[in-house]
Structures are given as structure tokens and as C-alpha cells.
N, C-alpha and C positions, 0 to 999 in steps of 0.2 A: 504493500500500500504506500509505503514511504517513497518508493521509486516512482510509482504512478503519480503521487502527489507532486514530486519534484518535476517530473516531465510536464504535468499540466501547468505548474507554476511558470515554467520556462515558456510554454506556449502562450499562456495568458499575458505574460509580460511583453510579448510581441505586440499586443494590442495597444499601441501608443501612437499618439499624434506625431511623435518624433520620428516614428518609422517612416512616415510619409514625407516629412520635411527634413530628413537626415542630411547632415552636412559632410562633405568629403574634404577634410583638412589636409589636402595633399598639394602637390605642385600646381595642378590645374586650378584648385580653389584659390591659391595665392595669386595666380595670374589673373583670374577673374576679379578678385578683390582689388588688384592694382588698376584694372580697367575702370572699375566703379569709382575708385578714388579720382581718377583723371576726369571722368564724367562730372563728378561733383565739383571739382575745381573749376572746370570750364563754366558750369552753370552759375557758380558763385561769382565769377568774374563777369557775368552778363553775356557770355558767349553761348547763347542757347542753341543756335544752329550748329555750332561746332560740337556742343554737348550732345545734341541729338545724333550727329554723324558718328561720334565716338560711341554713343549708346547703342546704335545699330550694330556696330562691330561687336560690342559686348553681348548683345542679344544673340547674334549668330554664334558666338563662342559658347554661350550657355546652352543653346539648343543642340549644339554639336557634341559637347563634352559632358553634359549632365543629363543623360537620357533617363536615369533612374530616379532623379529627384527634380521636383519642380520649384524648389525654393529660390534658386538663382534666376530661373526664368521669370518668376513672379516679381522678383526684386527689380530687374532691369525694365520689365514691362511697365511696372508702376511708375518708375521714373520717367520713361518716355511718355506715358499717358499724361502725367502732370505737365510736362513741357508742352505737349501738343495742345492741351486744354488752355494753358497760359497764353499760347500764341493764337488761340481761336482756330486751330487747324482741325476742323471737325472731322474730315475724312480719315486722317491718321489716328485721331483719338478714337474714332469708331473701330478701326481695325485693331488697335491694342486692347480696347475693351472686349472685343469678341474673343481675342486670344486669351485674355485673362479669365473670361467666363468659362471657356472650354477647359482650361487647365484646372480651374476650381472644381468643375464637375467631375473631371477625371480623378482628382484627389479624393473627393467624397465617395466615389464609387469604389476606389481602391481601399479606402478605409473600411467601408461597409463589408467588402469581401473578406478582409482580415478578421473582423469581428465574427462574421458568419462561419469562417473556418474554425476559429477557436471555439465557438459555441458547439459546432458539430463534434469536435474533439472531446469537449466536456460531456456531451450527451452520450457519446460512444463509451467513454469511461464509466459514466454513471450506470449505464445499462449492463455493465459487466461485473459490478461489485456484488459480493455475496452478503456482506454485512452492511445494512443500511447506515449504521452509525459511522462507517468509514468515510462516507461522503461529506460529513459535516465539516471537517477541517479544510477540505477542498473548496466547498462552498464559501467558507469563511474567507479564505485567501482570495478567491475569485471576487467576492463581493467588495472587499477592501480595495482591490485593484480597479474594479469597475467604477467605484465612487471617485477614486483619485483621477481616473482617466476622464470621467465626466466633468470634474472640476477643471481639468486642463483644457478640455474641448470648449467648455463654456467661456473660459477666460478670453478666448480669441474669436468668439462668434456671437451673432445676434440671433433673434428669435427663430427664424425659419430653419436655419441650419442646426440650431440647438434642438428644435422639435424633431427634425429628422434623425439627429444623433440619438436622442432618447428612444424614439419609437423603433428605429431600425436596428440599432446596435446594442442598446442596454435592456430594453423591455423583455426580449426573449429570455435573458438570464434571470430577470426578476420573476417572470412567470414560472420558470423552471424551479426556482427556489420555493415559491409559494406552492407549487404542485407537490413537491416533495413533502413539505410540512403538512399539507392537506392529507396526503396518503398515509403519513405516519401519525395522524390524529393530533398534531401539534404537541407532541410529547417532549420535544427538545427545547428547553427554555432559552438557550443561547440563540437558537434560530428564530424563536418568537421575538426576541428583542431586536434581532437584526432585521426581520421583516417589518416590524413596526417602525423602526428608524428609516427604513427604505421608503415606506409610505410617506412619512413626513418630509423626506428629502425630495421625492418626485412630485408630490402634490404642489403645484404652483411654482415649481423650480424655474420653468421657462418665464413665467409671468414676472416673478419677483426679480430675477437677475437682469432681464432686459430692461425692465422699468428703472431699476436702480442705476444703470449706466447713464441713461439720459438725465435722470434726476440729479446725480452728482455733477455731471458736466454743466448743467444749466445753472447751478449755484456758483460756478466759477466766474461768471460775468466776463468771460474772455471773448473779445470780438471775433477772433479767428474761429474759436470753437463754436460760438453761437452761429456763425455763418455756416459752418459745417453741419450743425444740427438742422438749421432751416433748409439747407440743400437736401439733406437726408430725408426730411419729411416730404419735401416736394417730389423727389425722385421716387420715394416709396409710394406716394399717392398715384403717381403716373403708372408705375409698374403694376401695382395692385389692380387698378382699373383696367389696364390693357389685358391682363391675364383673365379678367372676367368676360372679355369679349371672345367671340368666335375667332379662330386663328386667322381667317381671311380678312377680318376687320381690324386686326391689330396694327399699330403704327410701326413703320420700318425701324424706328429708333429703339424699339423695345429691347432687343438683344443687348445693345450697348448700354442702355439704361440699367438693365439687370446687372451687368458687370460693374457699372458705376456704383450701384447700390452696395454691392459686395465691398468695393473699394472704400466707400464712405463708412461702412460698418467697421471695417478693419481700422480705419483712421480713428474713429470714435472710441473703439476699444483701446487703442494705443494711448489716446489722451486720458482715458479713464484710468488705465494702469499707472500712468505717470502721476496722476493727481489724487487717486484714492488713497486714503490713509489706512485702510484695512485690507488685509490679505483676502482675496476672494476665496470663499469656502461655502460648500453646500452642506456641511456637517449639521446634522440634527440628532437630538436624543430625546426620546419621549419622557425620560426622567426629569428633564429640565422644564417640562410643561408646568406652568404656575397655577395649578389647581388649588382650591381651598377645600376645607372640610365640607363634606356633603355635596361635593361636585364630582362629576364623572365625565370622562371624555370617550367618545366613540368615533374611531376612524373607520369608516366604511371603505372597503376597497374591493376590487374585482380582479380576476386574472383569467387568462386563457389556459385551460387545463392541459397539461402535458403528461401523457401516460404512455411511455416508450415512444410515442409520437404525438403530434399536435391533434387535439380533438376539437369538436365544434362547441364544447361546453365553456361557458363563461360563468365562473363561480364567484359569488359574493361572500365576503367574510367581514366580521366586525372585530376590530382591535379595541379592546376596552381596558382602561386603566384609571386609577384614582391617585390621589396624593400619597396614599400609604401603600400602593401596589409595589411588590418586589419585582414582578414581571407582568407584562401585559397578558390579558386573557384573550385568546383568539377563538372566535366562535363561528364556524361555517353556517351560512344562512340558507341560501337557495341558488338555483341556477337562473340565469337571466331570462330564459324562456318562460319560467314560472311567473316572474314579475311582468314580463311583456304580455302574457296572456291576460292578466288582470287589467292592465292598462288598455289593451285593445278592446276589451269587452265592457268598458265603462260606458254608461249611456250618455249620448250627446246632449249638449245644452239645448234648451228651447231658445229660439231666436228672440233677443230683446236688445234694446239700445245700450249696448255695452261698448267697451273701448278696444275692439279688435275683432279678429276673425273667429269662426266657429272653433270650439275646442272640446275638451272633455269635462264632464261634471262628476263630482264625487257622489256616489250613492251608498246606501247602507251596506250592501253586500261588499262593495269595493273597499271601503275603509276598514271593515272588519277583516276582510281577507288580507289586506295589506298589513294590518296590525299583527295578524297571525304569522305572516311571512317574515316581517322585519323586526318587530318588537318582542313578540312572545318568547323567542329563544333567548332574549337578553334580560328578561324580567328578574331573574335571580340576582344578577349583577347590579341591576338598576335600583332594586329595593333599598331604602334607607338613604337615598340621595334626594336632594331638592332641585339641583340644576344639572341639566345634560347639555354638554357641548357636543355637537355632532358635525362631522364633515362628510357629506355625501360623496358618492362616486357613481359613475355610469347613470343608469336610469333613475337612481334614487334622487337625482337632481330634480326630477319631475314630481316628486312626492311632497305633499303638504303634510309634514309630520304633525303639526298642531291639530289636524283634523282626524288623525288616526284614532280609531275607537275600538275598545276591547269588546268582548262578547256581552258584557254587562251594560254597554252603552256609555262607558266613561271615556272621555277624550284624554289623549296623552297630555295636552296642555293643562288639564285640570289638576294633574298630579306633579308636573315638573315645569320648571322654567326651562324653555327650550331655546338654545342659542346656537345658530348655525354659523360655522366658520369655514373658511377655505381649507384650513389645516389647523390641527391642535397646536401647532407651533406658534400661532399668533396669540394664544391665551395669555393674558397678563393678570397678575394678582391685583394690580391697581391700574385698570385699563384707562387709557387717555380718552376723555370724552370729546366727541366732535364739537367744533366751534359752531355757534349759531348767530354770530354777529352780523353777517351779511347773507342775503338770500335773494334768489331770483325765482319767481313763480311764472310758469308759462301755461296758459290755458285759453279756452275760447278761441281756438285757432280757426281761421278761414282757409279751408283747403282748396277753394276754387281759385281759378286764375283766368283773367280776361286779357286777350291779346290786343284789344283796341289801343292804338297809340303806341304800341311797343315796336321796337326795332330789334332785329335778330343780332345776337352776340357773335362777333367774328372770332370764333374759337372752335376750330374743327375738333379738337380733343373733347371738349365738353359735349358737343353735338353727338358724338359717337359713343358716349359712355353708356347710355340707357338703351340698349338694343332689344327691347321686348315690347310685347303688347299685354296688357293686363287681362286676366281672365275672371275678374270679379263680376263681370256681366255689365250689360249696357246701362243698367240702373243701379250699379253697385260701386260707384265711386265713394270715396271716404266722406261720410256725412258729418255735418257740424255736431259737436258734442256740447249741448247746451249746459250741462251740469259742470263742465270743466271751468267755465268762466267764473261761475259763482264759487266754485271750490278754490280757485287760485286767488280770487278777490277776498274771500273770507280769510284765507291763510295770511295774505299780506296784511289785512287789518289786525289779525292776531299778533303778528310779528311787530307791527308798528306800535301796538299797545304795550309791548314789552321793551320798547326802546331800541329795537333792532333796525338795521339798515336794509330795507328790502325794495325790490323792484318787481313790476308785473308787466309781462308782455302778452298781448293777445292779438286776435284778428290778423291783419297783414303784417304787423310788426313782429309777430312770432315766426320769423322765417329762419331758414337754414343759415344764412349769413350771420344773423345776430348771435346764434349759438356758437358758430365757429370762431367768432371774434372774441369769445371768452377765453380762448386758448392762451395760456400764460398769465391770465388775470381773472380767474374764475372765482365766484363767490363761495362762501363756506357751505351753503346749501343750494342745490339746484333741483328744483321740483318741476317736473314736466308732466302735464296732464294732457294726453293726446292718444291717438291710435298708435298701436304698435303692431308689428308683424313678425312672424317667424315661419319659414318654410323648411320642412324636414329635408334630410339628405337627398340630393338629386339622383342617387342611385335607385330610389324607389320609382315605381311606374309613374309615367307622366302621360296625360292625355294630349291631344293635338293642340289644345289651347295653351298648354304649358311650355311647348317647345321653345318659343321665343321669349319666355319670361326669365330674365336673368336672375330674378330673386328666387326662382325655383330650381334653375338648372346649374347655377354657378358651383364650381368645385370649392370655392372659398366660402366656408360657413358664415364668415363675417359679412358677406354680401346677401345672405338669405335671412337676415334679421335687421330690424331698424325701426325708426320712428318717423311719423308723418308730421311735417311742419307746413307753414303757410304756402299756398299755391301748389301743393303736391299733386293735386288731381290731374293737372294738365300732363305732367310727365308720366303719371301712372297710367293714363289713358292712351297717350300718344307715343310713349317710348322715350321721349326726351323733351326738354323745354329749351328750344334754341334762342329764346328771348332773355334767358337768365343764365348766369354762370353757376348758380346753385338752384337745383330743381325742386327743393322742398322735401326730398326723400333722403333722410339722414341715415345712412347705413351704419352698422356696427363697425365696419371697416374704416369709415371716415372718422368715427368717434375715437377709434383706437390710436389714431395719429395726432390727436389733440393733446395739449398739455393742460390737464385739469387738476394738477397736483395741489392747488390751493382749496379744492373742494373736498370737504370731509364726508358729506352725504349727498348722494344722488337718489332722489325718490322718483320712480317712474310710475305715475298713476295711469297705467296703460295696460293693455292686455298682452299676455304671453311674453312679457319682456324678460322673464327668467328662463326662457327656453333657448335651445341651441343644440348644435351637434355635440356629442360626447366624444372626446378625443383623448385616448390614453388616460393618464392620471391627472391631466390638466383641467378636467371638469368641463364646463359648458362653454363652447365657442359660440357666443352670441353677444347680446348687449351687455350682460354682466361682465364678461371677459373684456369687452371693448372698453368699458368705463374703468375697469381695473388697470388695463394697459395705459389708459390716459392718466392714471395716477390717483384716482378717487379711492378714498379709504373704505367707506361703507356704502352699501347699495341696498335700496328697498325696491322690490319689483314683484311682479305677479307671475304665477304659473299657468293661469288659464283666464278665460274670458270673465270679466268682472262687471257687475252692474253699476251703472253710473251713480245712482243716489247713494248706495251703501259705500262705494269707494270714497266719495267725498266725506262721508260720515267717518269712515275709518281714518282718513288722513287728518281730519280736524281733531279727532280724539287723540291721535298719536302725538301731534305737535303740542297740543295743550298739556298733555301729561309730561312730555319731555321738557318743555320750557319751564315747567313747574318743579320737577324733581332733578333735572340735569343728568339723568341716567338714561341713555338712549335704549339700552338693552331692556331695562325694566319697563320703560315706557311702551316698547313694542309688545312685550308679554302682557302687560296690563290692558293694552288696547285689544289684543286678541281675546282676552278673557271677557272684557266688557262687551265686545261684539258678539261673542258666543252667548252671553246672558241675554242680549237683545234678540238674537236670532238662533236659538238653540237647535232648531231643526233645519237650519239653512247654512251649512258651512261654506257653500259656494259664494256667499255674500261677504266673507271675510278671510277665509283660510287660504286663499290664493296667494296672499302677500307673504313674502319672506324678506328677512333682514339678515345680511351676512357681511362679513369683513374678511 
């Protein structure tokens, strides 16, 4: 076993970013370094054309002599790309961008192949062992190396590449570890600790690390860095939208812009490393969770079950621990197909004037079945506690935990304070309360748009962004929501009475441009009462009307969810609005690229704003992720269609209680209980809303 362990350690140690970018410190490397020094000297003396000529020679040298490593190729291409951009030599800049983009893709493919080979070696060894316990030290060694390699990879990459790295290279290992623990009935305590820490590391890893890079850089107030950030946001907007279009409709600059985006990300990461005071680390430990007495944390997670080979089973598990726990308790719950069956068979809503599209409604059988599936296996551990912190995963993001009811008809919210978090790692003994000094309330929006007297915007990119026709029907454009104006007006009056600084936008003024202008100077509270939309994964069957609807067919889940603002009906009906630069349809993708880091709470008084695609351990890719990416601390949103009147009632109660007791979590729980007392037989009127951080 020791020999096998050593062999595997040698194999797994090959999985390193340094393998791909290895340096050859030989005579050839010295010659190349000398050429680079000469290029730099020419550039510093202002002789850019001479620097470019010398750089071209260095490029040919690198491509001829470093066929097994791309590091030197990338180095000289980046220099040439900068010089061409400085001289406004668009054609040569485009060529170098294309070369850089191809090389980067080659590197990532090679990296993925190395991880896949190592994973196969691990599985082959695992399948040959006679004593199950012998695999534990191998898994321990592999897990430690994987976390270290993830940290190294994340240190030099932004979100898209980080997501691919986790999903393609790391997740198979984590699923294998969980499969083994499941097969052995979670009897190895060390492995249970490791698995729980892995959950804390991977949940939100992409979101938190990418967000922190820009946040740190923006505080530096450096003109050069600020210019880079602004360029990054602009290029990212362009690339994201172009990728949402059909290939034939995409701009010819897309390829070069993709490469430029990678270059900008590399530059920003380099600035971050130079200016960050802390060493980048993904390390998390469940024992450091700051729980109090009578509080318990539940980390829900799911994994693809591996049993000698991959199966089609997705298994859900609860990781439970308290302040006094010596080791977490891991309790297997159900297969995803069981939960999906309940959700698919929930009776649909009756149609009423609510803030979104048709959705699902909780019924008696559903909430009891969900309670039996999710909560009942945990009751022994939950007894004796007053507060439950829970972090959902997968389809559990669609569940209103407060409305779950046992066989005696008692709601979960009646027995426990329920606090939803992105990860237990965010739990603090003395949580920082959101500020409420400034607020912007948006409601009473006019979704219609008149073209009389308007002139078309001379912007080909904007005109091509919305390539779809809505399938809401000829009479199903977004209607005016009468209750939202009164709701926002009432809330502004409440805040004014408390001496707060608040604003109210409605009708035509509540447009997309007004919201985007908040970037970098957003209020403490942003409350938006409007229609919201979410379309499920485009892999599901589509009818003929769906084919040209980008909000249903896009591969990017952040384009399949959004909010409707002033004038949105024109673009929704016609596919685009050539009269305006902003069409009134604010997608999650657009939100994700804003800077709303000054906003502590976003309240979305709209339908289905809590939904989105479920991707890996990163949770819901929809509006909630978008606002988190924009830097918002806490978000309140809904899981299903919500009635207009009761929504306004819920929001008013919530803000009144919060401004009175200054505890946002307690205010949310008290509001849920108050609404339950008012509507004991109608959880659909209040249970849809969730508050999480």
C-alpha cells in the first residue's frame, strides 16, 4: 500500500499549473531573456517601431525553440499586443490577440487532460484495494494537493476560467471522495471533517474570490488601475452579449475581444497580487464557524455518485454541526429524482395580478412530502436548538423552508429561527448589521414605450443585442403593477419619518439607465418592485415560438433571468429598441458587471427573482448571483409568483420591524411569523420570500 501511495503521490503532484508554464533555464532561455531585455530598452527609449521589429524576432525565436511551453510565447505576444494597441495598429493587435487566445485555450485543454489522467489513475487504484481503510491516506494526500492547486489556479484567473477549473478538474475528485464516504456509511471521522471543509471551500469560492479582486483594486484610487477596470467591464459586456447571439450574428471583433478580456484579467490579477496585503487562501474549517449556544448549522450538498463508474444518481447529504460538535454529522437524505418528482407535481398557481410569470404553488401534500424528505431525517439533531443556519444546494434553492410543514400541520418557522446563508463560513457571532441611511425605492414603472418623436440610436452593437421575439402572446406584454407605486411610496414615507435619506423612482424615470448609473455610488438599500423573469435551462424542449427568444435559448444563465424597467415592452415585443441605448430589460448578466458594493441590501419585490440555473457548488446562477457579483451583501427575493397586495404588506412589515429593532435577520423571521398568523392557510402569500447573505 505504501508503494501505491507513493506512486499516486508522484502522479498527483504532476497536476500543477507549473507543469504547463514550466521554464527551461538553459542557454536558449538566456538568449530569449536577452532579446526581451533589448525589446524593453528600445520601448523605454521611445523607439516603439524598433521595439516591435526586435519583438518579432523574439517571437519567432520563442515559437521555434519553446514548443513544449507557452510561457515565453505569451510573454512576447503580450508585449507586442501592448505596443500595437498604443500605436492604434488595430490589424496587428487583432492578430496577436487571436494568437494569445488560441494559446490560452491550448493551455487549458492540456491542463484538463493532466487532471483527467490523474483522476483515472486514482480510480484505477481505488478499484483494486482490498481494505477500504487503505484509501483514506491516499484521499487525504490527494485532497490537500487539490486544494493547494486550486488556490494556485485561482490566484492567476478570473471567474470563467476558475469555474471551468473547479467543474472540470476538481469536482470529479470531490464527488469520488463523497461517494466513498456514502458507501462506507460515513464511519471515518477524519473524512467527514475533510468533506465538510471541502463544502465550505467550494460553496461560493468563485463568487467571493473574483469579487474581492475588483473590490480591493477599486479602493486603491489609482488612475491606471481604474482605467483598466473600466476597460475590463466594457470588454466583458461586449463579449458576454456577443456570445448570447447566434454565431452568424456575432461581431468580427469578438475573437480579439475575448483575448483582450483574458489579457485584462491577467493584468488585474497582477495588480491585485502587488497590492493585496493578505496571502490568497481558500482554506476553510467548519470548527471556526461562530455559532452560539442553541444554534445549529446545516450545509446541504449534493454529489454525482461514483460506484466503480459514474452513475446517473445525484445524492443529497446534510452536514450538521453545532458549537460543541467534535465532528460534523453527515446524514444522507435523498436522490435528486425524488425531490424533482415532488416539484414537478406541485399544482400550478391560479392566474392573478402578480409580479411575474406562471410558477408553482405550494400545496398541503407538497410541503408535507418535502418536510418528510428534507427535515424529518434531521429532527434528532435539530431538537433543542432555536436557530438553524442553512445553506442550500442544487434544487433545495427552490424550496421555501419556512413553509415546510410536518404531519401535525406545524410549520418549521414556528419552531426555529431560520437563517439562510450562502455558506456557514459567513456566520458571525456579532454579525454586522446592514446600513439603512440611504435608500432608493423603485416602483410604479411604465413598461410601455412610444416611438413618436424618437430618432434611432446609431449603435449597431446595441441594435443587434436582442435577437428574439417574445412568446408571451399578443396581449401578454408586461402590465402596469398598480400596487408597486403605493408600496414604494409608503416605504419612502416610512424611511423619511425615521430621518433616512431616500429617493423614489417611478413611471418613465425608473429606467435601465438610472439603475446602471448607480454603479460605484449605490445606496445602502435598493428596493425594486417590478416584474421579474427566469427561464429554465435551454436544454429543455422548446416550442417554435421559443427558438428566437434569447432569454430562453441562451447558454448563459445570467441572460435567462432579469428585471423589467421603464419602456421594456417595446424591446420585449420587437426584439430590440433601436431608439435607446438601454432597452429596459435588465438582465442578471448586466447586473453582475455593476459595482454595487456600497449596497448592503437589495430587496426584489418581484416574482421568481430567487431562481436560476444550479451550477456545481456555486448555487443559483440568476439574479441573486448577479447582485452578489456586483458586491451586494444581503439579498431578499422570491421563489415563485407573489400576489401584489400581500407583497406590499410583507415589505412594509419587514422594514418597520427592522428600522425599529436594527436586526435584519430577526426582522425577517418576525415578518414571516406575522404573515403566517394573518394568512395561516395561504403560505403562497408570504413564504416565497427568502433573505440570504
